C-alpha positions in Angstrom: 22.2 14.3 -16.9 20.7 11.3 -18.8 17.8 9.9 -16.9 18.0 6.2 -16.0 14.8 4.4 -15.6 14.5 3.1 -12.0 13.3 -0.4 -12.7 13.6 -1.4 -9.1 10.9 1.2 -8.2 8.5 -0.8 -10.5 9.7 -4.1 -9.0 9.2 -2.8 -5.4 5.7 -1.4 -6.2 4.4 -4.7 -7.7 6.0 -6.8 -4.9 4.3 -4.6 -2.2 1.0 -5.1 -4.0 1.5 -8.8 -4.4 2.2 -9.0 -0.6 -1.3 -7.7 0.1 -2.8 -11.2 -0.4 -0.8 -13.0 2.3 -0.9 -9.9 4.5 -4.7 -9.5 4.5 -5.3 -13.2 4.7 -3.1 -13.3 7.8 -5.2 -10.6 9.5 -8.1 -13.1 9.8 -6.1 -14.7 12.7 -4.6 -11.7 14.4 -6.2 -9.2 16.7 -4.8 -6.0 15.2 -5.8 -5.0 11.7 -9.0 -4.8 9.8 -10.4 -7.6 7.6 -13.8 -8.9 6.8 -13.7 -12.3 8.6 -12.0 -12.5 12.0 -11.2 -15.8 13.8 -8.5 -14.5 16.1 -6.0 -17.0 17.7 -4.7 -16.1 21.2 -1.9 -18.6 21.6 1.4 -19.5 20.0 -0.2 -20.7 16.8 -0.7 -17.0 15.8 3.1 -16.5 15.6 3.4 -17.5 11.8 0.6 -15.0 11.0 2.3 -12.3 13.1 5.6 -13.0 11.3 3.8 -12.1 8.0 1.6 -9.3 9.3 3.7 -7.4 11.8 6.8 -6.6 9.7 4.7 -5.4 6.8 2.1 -3.4 8.7 4.5 -0.9 10.1 6.2 0.1 6.9 4.9 -1.2 3.5 2.4 1.6 3.0 5.1 4.1 3.8 7.2 2.5 1.1 4.3 2.5 -1.3 3.7 6.3 -0.8 7.4 6.9 -1.3 7.4 4.9 -4.5 4.3 6.9 -5.6 6.2 10.1 -5.1 9.1 8.7 -7.3 6.5 7.8 -10.0 4.9 11.2 -9.7 8.2 12.9 -10.6 8.6 11.0 -13.9 4.9 11.3 -14.7 4.8 15.0 -14.1 7.9 15.6 -16.2 6.6 13.5 -19.1 3.0 14.8 -19.1 2.9 18.3 -17.7 0.5 19.6 -15.1 -2.8 19.3 -16.9 -2.2 15.8 -18.3 -0.8 14.6 -15.0 -4.0 15.6 -13.2 -6.1 14.0 -15.9 -4.1 10.8 -15.6 -4.5 10.9 -11.8 -8.2 11.3 -12.1 -8.5 8.4 -14.5 -6.1 6.0 -12.7 -6.8 6.9 -9.1 -10.0 9.0 -8.6 -12.4 7.0 -10.8 -11.2 3.6 -9.6 -11.7 4.7 -6.0 -15.3 5.8 -6.7 -16.2 2.7 -8.7 -14.4 0.3 -6.3 -16.2 1.8 -3.3 -19.6 1.7 -5.1 -19.3 -1.8 -6.6 -16.6 -3.9 -5.1 -16.6 -2.9 -1.4 -20.3 -4.0 -0.9 -19.4 -7.4 -2.3 -16.4 -7.8 0.1 -18.5 -6.6 3.0 -21.3 -9.0 2.3 -19.2 -11.9 3.4 -18.5 -10.1 6.7 -22.3 -9.6 7.1 -22.9 -13.2 6.4 -20.3 -14.3 8.9 -22.0 -12.1 11.5 -25.4 -13.7 10.8 -27.0 -11.6 8.0 -29.3 -13.7 5.9 -30.4 -11.5 3.1 -29.2 -11.5 -0.5 -26.3 -9.3 -1.7 -28.9 -7.0 -3.4 -30.7 -6.5 -0.1 -27.4 -5.9 1.6 -26.3 -2.9 -0.6 -28.6 -0.4 1.2 -27.3 -1.8 4.5 -23.7 -1.2 3.4 -24.3 2.4 2.5 -26.2 3.1 5.7 -24.9 4.1 9.2 -23.2 0.7 9.1 -20.7 1.9 6.5 -17.8 2.1 8.9 -18.7 -1.2 10.6 -18.4 -2.9 7.2 -14.9 -1.3 6.7 -16.2 1.4 4.4 -13.8 1.8 1.4 -11.5 -0.8 3.0 -8.1 -1.1 1.2 -9.1 1.6 -1.3 -8.2 4.2 1.3 -4.8 4.3 -0.4 -6.3 5.6 -3.6 -8.2 8.3 -1.7 -5.2 9.5 0.2 -3.0 9.4 -2.8 -5.5 11.4 -4.9 -5.8 14.1 -2.2 -2.1 14.3 -1.8 -1.9 14.7 -5.6 -4.3 17.6 -5.6 -2.4 19.3 -2.6 1.0 18.9 -4.2 0.3 19.7 -7.8 1.1 23.4 -7.6 4.4 22.7 -5.7 5.4 20.1 -8.3 4.6 22.5 -11.1 6.9 25.1 -9.6 9.7 22.6 -9.1 9.5 21.2 -12.6 9.0 24.7 -14.1 12.2 25.8 -12.4 14.3 22.8 -11.5 17.0 24.9 -9.8 14.7 25.1 -6.8 14.4 21.3 -6.7 18.1 20.9 -7.2 18.9 23.2 -4.3 16.7 21.1 -2.0 18.2 17.8 -3.1 21.8 19.2 -3.0 21.2 20.5 0.5 19.9 17.1 1.7 22.8 15.3 0.0 25.5 17.4 1.8 27.1 16.2 5.1 24.5 14.5 7.3 21.5 16.7 6.4 19.8 13.6 5.0 18.9 12.8 8.6 16.7 16.0 8.8 13.7 14.4 7.0 14.4 11.1 8.8 14.4 12.8 12.2 11.3 14.8 11.2 9.3 11.6 10.4 10.5 9.9 13.7 9.4 13.0 15.7 6.0 13.1 13.9 5.3 9.5 14.8 6.2 10.2 18.5 4.2 13.3 18.8 1.1 12.4 16.8 0.8 8.6 16.9 -0.5 8.5 20.5 -3.5 10.5 19.5 -4.0 9.2 16.0 -3.4 5.4 16.0 -4.4 4.9 12.4 -8.1 5.3 11.7 -8.0 5.6 7.9 -10.8 8.1 7.4 -8.4 10.9 6.4 -10.0 13.6 8.6 -9.0 11.9 11.9 -5.8 10.3 10.6 -3.2 13.0 11.1 -0.3 10.8 12.1 -0.6 8.8 8.9 -1.3 11.9 6.8 1.9 13.7 8.0 4.0 10.6 7.4 2.5 9.5 4.1 2.4 12.9 2.6 6.0 13.6 3.7 7.4 10.5 2.2 5.3 11.1 -1.0 7.0 14.5 -1.3 10.4 13.1 -0.5 10.0 10.4 -3.1 9.5 13.1 -5.7 12.7 14.9 -4.5 14.6 11.6 -4.4 13.8 10.8 -8.0 15.1 14.1 -9.2 18.8 13.7 -8.1 21.2 10.8 -8.5 23.5 12.3 -5.8 20.7 12.2 -3.3 19.9 8.6 -4.2 23.6 7.7 -3.6 23.5 9.5 -0.3 20.5 7.4 0.8 22.1 4.1 -0.5 25.2 4.8 1.7 22.9 4.3 4.7 22.1 0.7 3.7 24.3 -1.1 6.2 22.9 0.7 9.2 19.3 0.6 8.0 19.5 -3.2 7.4 20.7 -3.8 11.0 18.0 -1.6 12.4 15.3 -3.1 10.2 15.9 -6.6 11.4 16.2 -5.7 15.0 12.9 -3.7 15.0 11.2 -6.3 12.8 11.6 -9.0 15.5 10.7 -6.4 18.2 7.4 -5.6 16.3 6.5 -9.3 16.2 7.2 -9.7 19.9 5.2 -6.5 20.8 2.1 -7.8 18.9 2.4 -11.3 20.3 2.7 -9.9 23.9 -0.2 -7.6 23.2 -2.4 -10.5 22.3 -1.3 -12.9 25.0 0.0 -10.8 28.0 -1.2 -7.2 28.0 1.4 -4.6 29.2 1.1 -0.8 29.5 4.7 -0.5 28.1 4.0 -2.1 24.7 2.2 0.9 23.0 4.9 3.4 24.0 7.7 1.2 22.8 5.9 0.7 19.5 5.4 4.4 19.1 9.0 5.3 19.9 10.4 2.8 17.4 7.8 3.1 14.6 9.3 6.1 12.7 12.8 4.5 13.0 11.5 1.2 11.6 9.7 2.9 8.7 12.8 4.9 7.6 15.2 2.0 8.0 12.8 -0.3 6.1 12.3 2.1 3.1 16.1 2.7 2.9 16.8 -1.0 3.2 14.4 -2.1 0.5 15.2 0.6 -2.1 18.8 -0.2 -1.6 18.1 -3.9 -2.0 16.0 -3.2 -5.0 18.7 -1.0 -6.6 21.3 -3.8 -6.1 19.2 -6.8 -7.3 16.1 -5.6 -9.2 17.2 -2.6 -11.3 16.6 -4.3 -14.7 13.8 -4.8 -17.1 12.3 -8.2 -17.7 9.2 -9.8 -19.3 8.0 -10.7 -15.8 8.2 -7.1 -14.7 6.3 -6.0 -17.8 3.6 -8.6 -17.1 3.3 -7.6 -13.4 3.1 -3.9 -14.2 0.1 -4.7 -16.4 -1.7 -6.9 -13.8 -0.7 -5.5 -10.4 -3.4 -2.8 -10.3 -6.0 -5.5 -10.9 -4.5 -7.4 -8.0 -4.7 -4.4 -5.7 -8.3 -3.5 -6.6 -10.0 -7.0 -6.4 -7.8 -9.1 -4.2 -10.0 -8.7 -1.1 -13.0 -10.4 -2.8 -11.4 -13.9 -3.0 -9.9 -13.4 0.4 -13.2 -12.5 2.0 -15.2 -15.2 0.3 -12.7 -18.0 1.0 -12.2 -16.9 4.6 -15.9 -16.8 5.2 -16.4 -20.2 3.4 -13.6 -21.9 5.3 -14.3 -20.4 8.8 -16.6 -23.2 9.8 -14.7 -26.0 8.2 -12.8 -28.5 10.3 -9.4 -27.8 8.7 -6.1 -26.9 10.3 -5.7 -23.1 10.4 -2.4 -23.2 8.4 -4.0 -25.2 5.7 -6.9 -22.8 5.6 -4.5 -19.9 5.2 -2.6 -21.6 2.4 -5.9 -22.3 0.6 -7.0 -18.7 0.9 -3.6 -17.3 -0.4 -3.1 -19.8 -3.3 -6.7 -19.6 -4.6 -6.7 -15.8 -4.2 -3.6 -15.6 -6.4 -5.2 -18.0 -8.9 -8.4 -15.8 -9.0 -6.3 -12.7 -9.6 -4.4 -14.4 -12.4 -7.7 -15.5 -14.1 -9.2 -12.0 -13.8 -6.0 -10.4 -15.1 -5.6 -12.8 -18.0 -9.2 -12.4 -19.0 -8.9 -8.6 -18.9 -5.6 -8.7 -20.8 -7.0 -10.9 -23.6 -10.4 -9.2 -23.8 -9.0 -5.7 -24.2 -7.6 -6.2 -27.8 -10.9 -7.9 -28.8 -13.0 -5.0 -27.5 -10.6 -2.4 -29.0 -10.8 -4.2 -32.4 -14.6 -4.4 -32.3 -14.8 -0.7 -31.3 -12.5 0.2 -34.2 -14.6 -1.7 -36.7 -17.8 -0.1 -35.5 -16.2 3.3 -35.7 -15.0 2.6 -39.3 -18.4 1.5 -40.4 -20.0 4.7 -39.1 -17.4 6.8 -40.9 
């Protein structure tokens, strides 16, 4: 079968990454969720922020791990086991280490300043890497790279077997495509959420994060299987109508749950959230990949540009958000205006960084090539 490039997978990936800026900026004003500057609002003014935060929080990382599994299939087939691992080390492992070492202390410095720290950023670095590491959000949003890198190491032998003998992969995908067996992995994820989420609410330190580990690793593997078989993809797409209805119902339910949690505590809110979380995650992934397949499955110059710049956005977006949230926290400005300033200027900062990086690379490559020629 001739392989068709799934452009909608690229589109969904970059759109998820771009949504991190409004999402993390909204966390400043909500009670649930980790960010560097918190000025929580406990009245109806928080609803617009919950309308941004709540729908995304319960599924967009599940979608991102699923898309990573899809990308892993094509990368593994194109590169082979050894080059695939090398590419993962270069693009995931090293950025995680460098980001934790050099970017996270800068982000955390604004949290420290907001909490009364008066030293310089150089003086703060030992403080960051001390026993206060977790308090200052540790590796923050870079946890995704850590988890994805570990999942890559765990799954590489399995992927090698499947790619080496694709009849095994075809048997799995054919089985899931037949009758209603596609509901087996969906039901498995829902059950995992119900059984594990009460004990592991989402502390992203990997060791004590088993609910997320089971869910994220499962959808990562399923993304790999999904990419291998067009019949399985079509079987998933046929669930789009039901998934759309469920997604919108549970999206509004999630907003209501978080609003009630902040304004009128109830012992029933957490159980309802746990019981519906897995269903919401599955319906959201199916809904958005179906939507992407229908409207976004085409190449464009915009997609090409975003593919080049989205990783930069992911890595550095928390720096402008943290700085601007800290700077504006004490200003007598309406909270919605503050939020818009943070979001707009953060996108502008990312664009400047991306453009500078994109324009500088050819210059550096040319200079390096000239130096190499002179030595020869």
